[in-house]
C-alpha positions as CSV (number, residue, x, y, z in Angstrom):
1,X,3.0,-15.5,95.7
2,X,3.5,-11.4,94.8
3,X,1.1,-10.6,97.8
4,X,2.3,-12.9,100.5
5,X,6.0,-11.4,99.8
6,X,5.2,-7.8,100.5
7,X,2.9,-8.9,103.3
8,X,6.4,-10.3,104.7
9,X,8.0,-7.8,104.4
10,X,5.7,-4.8,105.9
11,X,4.7,-7.0,108.5
12,X,8.9,-6.5,109.0
13,X,8.6,-3.6,108.6
14,X,6.1,-2.6,111.0
15,X,7.8,-4.8,113.9
16,X,11.3,-2.3,113.4
17,X,9.9,0.6,114.0
18,X,8.4,-1.0,117.0
19,X,11.3,-2.0,118.2
20,X,13.2,1.8,116.8
21,X,10.3,3.4,118.8
22,X,10.9,0.9,122.4
23,X,15.2,2.2,121.8
24,X,13.5,5.9,121.7
25,X,11.4,5.9,124.3
26,X,14.0,4.7,126.4
27,X,17.0,6.7,125.2
28,X,14.6,10.1,126.2
29,X,13.6,8.4,129.3
30,X,17.6,8.1,129.9
31,X,18.4,11.4,128.8
32,X,15.7,13.1,131.5
33,X,16.8,11.6,134.6
34,X,20.7,12.2,133.5
35,X,19.4,15.9,133.6
36,X,17.4,15.7,136.6
37,X,20.5,13.7,138.5
38,X,23.0,16.9,137.2
39,X,20.9,19.5,138.5
40,X,21.8,21.9,140.8
41,X,18.9,22.2,144.5
42,X,21.2,23.4,145.8
43,X,25.0,25.3,146.3
44,X,26.2,27.5,149.0
45,X,28.0,30.3,149.1
46,X,31.4,31.5,150.1
47,X,30.2,32.6,153.4
48,X,29.2,28.6,154.2
49,X,25.2,30.0,153.4
50,X,22.4,27.8,151.3
51,X,21.3,28.9,148.6
52,X,18.3,26.9,147.5
53,X,15.8,28.8,145.0
54,X,16.8,29.0,141.4
55,X,17.4,32.8,141.4
56,X,19.6,32.8,144.1
57,X,21.4,29.7,142.2
58,X,21.7,31.9,139.1
59,X,23.0,35.0,140.2
60,X,25.8,33.3,142.6
61,X,26.7,31.5,139.6
62,X,27.1,34.7,137.7
63,X,29.3,36.6,140.9
64,X,32.0,32.8,141.2
65,X,31.8,33.5,137.3
66,X,32.0,37.3,136.7
67,X,35.3,36.8,140.1
68,X,37.1,34.8,138.6
69,X,37.2,36.1,135.2
70,X,38.3,39.4,136.8
71,X,41.0,37.6,138.2
72,X,42.3,36.1,135.9
73,X,42.4,38.9,133.7
74,X,44.2,40.7,136.0
75,X,46.7,38.6,136.6
76,X,47.5,38.8,132.7
77,X,47.4,42.3,133.4
78,X,50.5,42.4,135.6
79,X,52.6,40.4,133.8
């Protein structure tokens, strides 16, 4: 009787782990899909040129946010 109880509990633990593993796989595949969907593949610069290389997109983002920061800083100094 004791043997059967320990075997039954081990069986439950193993089946629980399978469920957890399936949930983990689902979660990670969902996160990976979401990350791929949210990636910027192409953007337009202020001159309406299409940028599709990662380096160009990075440089344009740096330029854009630098200009934003400088504009805000300049407006605050005028006050």
